[in-house]
LOZANU-36904 format. One record per atom (N, C-alpha, C, O): x, y, z. Coordinates in steps of 0.05 Angstrom, whole numbers, plus 32768, in hexadecimal, padded with zeros to 4 digits. Layout:
N
east:north:up
X:Y:Z
...
***
This chain:
164
east:north:up
7FEA:8308:82E9
7FE0:831B:82D8
7FCC:832F:82E1
7FBB:8325:82F0
7FCC:8346:82DD
7FB8:8359:82EA
7F9E:8358:82DC
7F9C:834F:82C5
7F8B:8360:82E9
7F6F:835E:82E1
7F6E:836D:82C6
7F66:8362:82B1
7F76:8383:82C7
7F75:8397:82AD
7F82:838A:8296
7F77:838A:8280
7F9B:837C:829B
7FA7:8371:8285
7F96:835A:8278
7F96:8356:8260
7F88:834C:828A
7F78:8333:8283
7F61:833F:8270
7F5C:8335:825A
7F54:8353:827C
7F3E:835F:826C
7F46:8369:8252
7F37:8364:823F
7F5E:8376:824D
7F67:8380:8235
7F71:836A:8221
7F74:836E:820A
7F75:8351:822E
7F7D:833A:821D
7F63:832C:8211
7F66:831A:8200
7F4D:8333:8218
7F34:8324:8210
7F33:832A:81F1
7F38:8340:81E7
7F2C:8315:81E3
7F2B:8318:81C6
7F12:8309:81C0
7F0C:82F6:81CE
7F03:8310:81AA
7EEF:8302:819B
7EF9:82FB:8182
7EFB:830D:8171
7EFF:82E1:817D
7F09:82D9:8165
7EF5:82DB:814F
7EFB:82E6:813A
7EE0:82D2:8154
7ECB:82D0:813E
7EAF:82DF:814A
7EA0:82D3:8159
7EAA:82FA:8143
7E95:8308:814E
7E7A:82FA:8147
7E78:82EE:8132
7E67:82FB:8158
7E4C:82EE:8155
7E3A:8306:814B
7E3D:831E:8152
7E27:82FC:813B
7E15:830F:8130
7DFB:830B:813C
7DE8:8319:8132
7DF5:82FA:8151
7DDC:82F7:815D
7DD5:8312:8169
7DE6:8322:8170
7DB9:8316:816A
7DAE:832F:8176
7DAD:832C:8193
7D9E:831B:819C
7DBA:833C:81A4
7DBA:833C:81C1
7D9E:833F:81CA
7D95:8331:81DD
7D8F:8352:81BB
7D74:835A:81C6
7D60:8342:81C2
7D4A:8343:81CF
7D66:832F:81B3
7D53:8319:81AD
7D5A:82FF:81C2
7D4C:82EB:81C3
7D6F:8304:81D0
7D77:82EF:81E3
7D66:82F2:81FC
7D5D:8309:8202
7D62:82DF:820A
7D57:82DB:8223
7D66:82E0:823B
7D7B:82D2:823D
7D61:82F0:824D
7D73:82F2:8265
7D70:830E:8270
7D5B:831B:826D
7D87:8318:827E
7D85:8330:828B
7D9C:8341:827E
7DA6:8339:8269
7DA4:8356:828A
7DB8:8369:8282
7DD5:835E:8280
7DE4:8368:826F
7DDC:834B:828F
7DF5:833F:8292
7DF9:8324:8283
7E0E:831E:827A
7DE2:8313:8281
7DE5:82F9:8277
7DCB:82F3:8269
7DB6:82F6:8274
7DCD:82E9:824E
7DB7:82E2:823F
7DBE:82C9:8232
7DD5:82C3:822D
7DA8:82B8:822B
7DAC:829F:821C
7DA8:82A4:8200
7D94:82B0:81F9
7DBB:829A:81EE
7DBB:829D:81D2
7DAE:8281:81C7
7DB9:826C:81CC
7D97:8282:81B9
7D8D:826C:81AE
7D9C:8261:8195
7D99:824A:818E
7DAC:8272:8188
7DBC:8269:8171
7DD1:8258:8178
7DD6:8244:816B
7DE0:825E:818B
7DFA:824F:8193
7DF2:823E:81AB
7E00:822C:81B2
7DDA:8244:81BA
7DD4:8235:81D3
7DE8:8239:81E9
7DEE:8227:81F9
7DF2:8251:81EA
7E02:8257:8201
7DF9:8272:8210
7DEA:8283:8206
7E04:8274:8228
7E00:828E:8238
7E12:82A2:822C
7E2A:829C:8228
7E08:82BA:8227
7E1A:82CF:821D
7E1D:82E5:8236
7E09:82EE:8241
7E33:82ED:823C
7E37:8301:8252
7E3D:831C:8248
7E4F:8320:8238
7E2F:8330:8251
7E34:834E:8248
7E4A:8358:825B
7E44:835F:8272
7E62:8359:8254
7E77:8361:8268
7E75:837F:826B
7E80:838A:827F
7E68:838E:8259
7E64:83AA:825F
7E53:83B1:8275
7E53:83C8:827F
7E42:839C:827D
7E2D:83A0:8293
7E39:8393:82AB
7E2B:8392:82BF
7E52:8389:82AB
7E5B:837B:82C2
7E71:8389:82D0
7E82:8395:82C3
7E74:8387:82E9
7E8B:8392:82F7
7EA4:8381:82F6
7EA2:8369:82EE
7EB9:838A:82FC
7ED6:837E:82F6
7ED5:8362:8308
7EDD:834D:82FE
7ECE:8362:8320
7ECE:834B:8330
7EBB:8335:8326
7EC1:831D:8328
7EA6:833D:831B
7E90:8328:830E
7E9E:831D:82F6
7E9D:8304:82F3
7EAA:832B:82E6
7EB9:8324:82CC
7ECE:830F:82D6
7ED0:82F9:82CA
7EDE:8315:82EA
7EF2:8301:82F0
7EE9:82E9:82FD
7EF7:82D5:82FB
7ED1:82E9:830B
7EC5:82D1:8315
7EBB:82C0:82FD
7EBC:82A8:82FE
7EB1:82CE:82E8
7EA6:82BF:82D0
7EBE:82B1:82C2
7EBC:829A:82BA
7ED5:82C0:82C0
7EED:82B4:82B3
7EF8:829B:82C3
7F01:8288:82B7
7EF7:829D:82DD
7F01:828A:82ED
7EEE:826F:82EC
7EF8:8259:82ED
7ED3:8275:82E9
7EC1:825F:82E7
7EC0:8251:82CD
7EBA:8239:82CC
7EC8:8262:82B7
7EC4:8256:829C
7EE1:824E:8292
7EE4:8243:827C
7EF6:8252:82A2
7F12:824C:8299
7F18:825D:8280
7F27:8255:826E
7F0B:8276:8281
7F14:8289:826B
7F06:8286:8252
7F0B:8294:823E
7EF3:8273:8251
7EE4:826E:8235
7EC6:8272:823A
7EB9:8263:8248
7EBD:8287:822E
7EA1:828C:8231
7E99:829E:821C
7EAA:82AA:820F
7E7D:82A2:8216
7E73:82B3:8202
7E6A:82CE:820F
7E5B:82CE:8222
7E74:82E3:8202
7E6F:82FE:820D
7E6D:8313:81FB
7E73:830F:81E3
7E65:832D:8205
7E66:8344:81F5
7E75:8359:8205
7E74:835B:821D
7E84:8369:81F4
7E94:837C:8202
7E9A:8393:81F0
7E99:8390:81D8
7EA0:83AB:81FB
7EAB:83C1:81ED
7EC9:83C3:81EB
7ED6:83C4:8200
7ED5:83C2:81D5
7EF2:83C3:81D6
7EFA:83DC:81C5
7EF5:83DE:81AD
7F07:83EF:81D2
7F0E:8408:81C5
7F26:8401:81B2
7F32:83EC:81B3
7F2B:8415:81A0
7F3F:8411:818C
7F5B:840D:8198
7F6B:8400:818A
7F63:8418:81B2
7F78:8413:81BC
7F7B:83F9:81CD
7F8E:83F5:81DB
7F69:83E9:81C9
7F67:83CE:81D4
7F5B:83CB:81F2
7F5A:83B6:81FE
7F52:83E2:81FC
7F46:83E0:8219
7F2A:83D6:8217
7F1A:83DE:8206
7F24:83C2:822A
7F09:83B9:822C
7EF9:83CC:8241
7F02:83D2:8258
7EE2:83D3:8237
7ED3:83E6:824B
7EBE:83D4:8259
7EAF:83C6:824B
7EBD:83D4:8273
7EAB:83C3:8284
7E9A:83D8:8294
7E9E:83F0:8291
7E87:83CF:82A5
7E76:83DE:82B3
7E80:83F3:82C6
7E77:840A:82CA
7E97:83E9:82D4
7EA4:83FF:82E9
7EBA:840B:82DD
7ECA:8418:82EB
7EBF:8409:82C0
7ED8:8416:82B4
7ED5:8435:82B7
7EC0:843F:82AF
7EE7:8445:82C0
7EE4:8461:82C0
7EDC:846D:82A5
7ECB:847E:82A5
7EE7:8466:8291
7EE2:846E:8275
7EC6:846B:826E
7EB8:847C:8264
7EBD:8452:8275
7EA1:844A:826F
7E8E:845A:827E
7E79:8461:8275
7E96:8460:8299
7E83:8471:82AB
7E81:848A:829D
7E6B:8493:8296
7E99:8496:8298
7E98:84B1:828A
7E87:84B3:8272
7E79:84C7:826F
7E88:849E:8260
7E78:849D:824A
7E5B:849D:824E
7E4B:84AB:8242
7E54:848A:8265
7E36:8489:826D
7E2E:84A3:8276
7E19:84AD:826D
7E3E:84B2:8288
7E36:84CB:8292
7E35:84DF:827E
7E24:84F1:8280
7E46:84DF:826A
7E42:84F2:8253
7E2A:84ED:8242
7E1E:84FF:8237
7E24:84D2:823E
7E0C:84CD:822F
7DF3:84D4:823E
7DE0:84DD:8231
7DF2:84D2:8258
7DDC:84D9:8267
7DD8:84F6:8267
7DC1:84FF:8267
7DEE:8507:8268
7DEB:8522:8266
7DE3:852D:824D
7DD5:8541:824C
7DEB:851E:8235
7DE1:8527:821C
7DC3:8522:8219
7DB5:8532:820D
7DB8:850B:8226
7D9D:8503:8227
7D8E:8518:8234
7D7A:8521:8229
7D99:8521:824D
7D8B:8536:825D
7D8A:854F:824F
7D76:855C:8254
7D9C:8558:823E
7D9C:8572:8232
7D89:856F:8219
7D7C:8583:8211
7D87:8558:820D
7D77:8552:81F9
7D5A:8558:8200
7D4B:8566:81F2
7D51:854B:821B
7D37:854F:8224
7D30:856B:8229
7D1A:8574:8224
7D44:857B:8234
7D42:8597:823B
7D3C:85A6:8220
7D2A:85B7:821D
7D4C:859F:820C
7D47:85AE:81F3
7D2D:85A8:81E7
7D20:85BA:81DC
7D24:858D:81E7
7D09:8586:81DF
7CF3:8594:81EF
7CDF:859C:81E3
7CF6:8598:8209
7CE2:85A5:8218
7CE0:85C3:8210
7CCB:85CE:820C
7CF7:85CF:820D
7CFC:85EC:8206
7CEE:85F1:81EB
7CE0:8604:81E7
7CF3:85DD:81D8
7CE7:85E2:81BE
7CC8:85DF:81C0
7CB9:85EF:81B4
7CBE:85CC:81CE
7CA1:85C7:81D1
7C95:85E1:81DE
7C82:85EB:81D3
7C9F:85EC:81F4
7C97:8603:8200
7C95:861B:81EC
7C82:862A:81EA
7CAD:861D:81DD
7CAE:8634:81C9
7C98:8631:81B6
7C89:8643:81B0
7C95:8618:81AB
7C82:8613:8196
7C64:861A:81A0
7C54:8628:8193
7C5F:860F:81B9
7C46:8615:81C4
7C41:8632:81C9
7C2A:863B:81C6
7C55:8641:81D1
7C54:865F:81D3
7C4C:866C:81BA
7C38:867B:81B9
7C5D:8667:81A4
7C57:8674:818B
7C3D:8669:817F
7C2F:8678:8171
7C36:8652:8184
7C1B:864A:817A
7C04:8656:8186
7BF0:865A:8179
7C07:865E:81A1
7BF3:866B:81B1
7BF1:8688:81A7
7BDB:8692:81A4
7C08:8695:81A2
7C08:86B0:8197
7BFB:86B3:817A
7BEE:86C6:8174
7C01:869F:816A
7BF9:869C:814E
7BDB:8699:8150
7BCD:86A7:8142
7BD1:8687:8162
7BB6:867F:8162
7BA5:869B:816D
7B90:86A1:8162
7BAE:86A9:817F
7BA2:86C0:8187
7BA0:86D4:8173
7B8B:86E1:816F
7BB7:86D7:8163
7BB6:86EE:814F
7BA4:86E6:8138
7B97:86F6:812C
7BA4:86CC:8132
7B91:86C3:811C
7B77:86C1:8122
7B67:86BF:810F
7B6E:86C1:813C
7B52:86BF:8144
7B45:86DA:813F
7B2D:86DB:813B
7B57:86F0:8140
7B4C:870A:813C
7B4D:8714:811E
7B41:8729:8118
7B59:8706:810E
7B5C:8710:80F2
7B46:8702:80E2
7B3F:86EB:80EA
7B3B:870E:80CB
7B2A:8702:80BA
7B38:86EB:80AB
7B50:86ED:80A6
7B2B:86D7:80A4
7B35:86C1:8094
7B40:86CA:8079
7B32:86D7:806A
7B5A:86C3:8072
7B63:86CB:8058
7B69:86B0:8047
7B6B:869A:8052
7B6C:86B4:802C
7B72:869E:801D
7B89:868F:8026
7B9E:869C:8024
7B8B:8679:802E
7BA3:866B:8039
7BA8:8655:8025
7B96:8646:801C
7BC2:8654:8020
7BCA:863B:800F
7BC4:8620:801E
7BC3:861F:8037
7BC1:860D:800D
7BBA:85F2:801A
7BD1:85EC:802B
7BE8:85F3:8025
7BCA:85DD:8042
7BE0:85D5:8054
7BF0:85BC:804A
7BE4:85A9:8040
7C0A:85BD:804D
7C1A:85A7:8044
7C21:8599:805C
7C28:85A4:8071
7C1F:857C:805A
7C26:856A:8072
7C45:856A:8072
7C53:8564:805E
7C4E:8570:808C
7C6B:856B:8092
7C73:854E:8092
7C64:853E:809B
7C88:8547:8089
7C92:852A:808A
7C96:8524:80AA
7C9F:8535:80B9
7C8F:850B:80B3
7C94:8504:80CE
7CB1:8504:80D4
7CC0:84FD:80C2
7CBB:850C:80EC
7CD6:850C:80F5
7CDC:84EF:80FD
7CCB:84E0:8105
7CF7:84E9:80F9
7D00:84CD:80FE
7D12:84D1:8118
7D25:84E0:8118
7D0A:84C4:812C
7D19:84C4:8145
7D29:84A9:8149
7D1D:8494:8147
7D43:84AB:814E
7D51:8490:814E
7D59:848E:816D
7D62:84A2:8179
7D56:8476:8177
7D5F:8470:8190
7D73:845B:8191
7D74:844A:817F
7D83:845A:81A6
7D97:8445:81A6
7DAE:844E:81BC
7DAF:8464:81C7
7DC0:843B:81C0
7DD4:8441:81D2
7DEA:8452:81C7
7DF3:844C:81B0
7DF3:8464:81D2
7E06:8478:81C7
7E22:8469:81CA
7E27:845C:81DF
7E32:846B:81B6
7E4C:845F:81B5
7E5F:8470:81A9
7E59:847B:8194
7E76:8474:81B3
7E89:8485:81A5
7E95:8475:818E
7E95:845C:818E
7E9F:8486:817B
7EA9:847A:8162
7EC2:8469:8165
7EC7:8459:8153
7ED2:846C:817B
7EE9:845B:817F
7EE4:8440:8190
7EF7:8434:8199
7ECB:8439:8194
7EC2:8421:81A2
7EB5:840F:8190
7EA8:8418:817D
7EBA:83F3:8194
7EAC:83E0:8184
7E9F:83CD:8196
7EAB:83C4:81A9
7E84:83C5:8192
7E77:83B2:81A0
7E7D:8399:8191
7E79:8396:8179
7E87:8386:81A2
7E8B:836A:8195
7E7D:8353:81A6
7E7D:8355:81BE
7E74:8340:819B
7E68:832B:81AA
7E70:8311:819B
7E71:830F:8182
7E77:82FD:81AE
7E81:82E5:81A5
7E8D:82D2:81BA
7E8D:82D8:81D2
7E99:82BA:81B2
7EA9:82AC:81C5
7EC1:82BB:81CE
7ED0:82C4:81BE
7EC5:82BE:81E9
7EDD:82CA:81F6
7EEE:82B4:8200
7EE7:82A1:820D
7F07:82BB:81FA
7F1C:82A7:8206
7F31:82B9:8213
7F3A:82CD:8207
7F38:82B2:822B
7F4B:82C4:823C
7F5F:82B1:8248
7F58:829D:8254
7F78:82B7:8243
7F8E:82A7:8250
7F8D:82AD:826E
7F91:82C4:8276
7F88:8299:827E
7F87:829A:829B
7F9F:8290:82A9
7F9F:8291:82C2
7FB2:8287:829D
7FC8:827B:82A9
7FDB:8293:82B1
7FDD:82A6:82A1
7FE8:8293:82CA
7FF7:82AC:82D0
8013:82A9:82C1
801B:8292:82BB
8021:82C0:82BB
8038:82C0:82AF
804D:82B9:82C4
8049:82BF:82DB
8063:82AE:82BD
807A:82A9:82CD
8084:82C0:82DB
8088:82D5:82CE
8088:82C0:82F7
8092:82D6:8304
807D:82E8:830F
8084:82FC:831C
8063:82E2:8309
804E:82F7:8311
803F:82E6:832C
803E:82CE:832E
8036:82F8:833E
8027:82EC:8355
800A:82F2:8350
7FF9:82EA:8360
***
């Protein structure tokens, strides 16, 4: 059985609701206090490391993965995943450029407004109204057709008849 077929056959029968961010560990492996198991993040692992894990665990381990609607599992060195990461990085970069441009523009017009108002006599001004605070959301970008799943993973490791 080829590596890609094995990855795409990974299933999580009962997704886990534990919070990955509250688990202790690193980017690829964390310990879950709820089930008292190590949980592996396959999205942060390369293909060889995943197959080493499958071999060591006989195909039974707890992990989290992205599975697209077409059944493909996305891993660290997956070309589709790499493109998505690159696209997300580009979007973040452009967002920072846009924020910097908006800041410079705001400061420019504030300076012009301040200079012109400094030379004018004070007029009856309406009371200032406080603007509501902007809400900024942070998080990992994910396309609509991908689903993050976490739970016990079971993989058939026996080779099919006639395959080498």
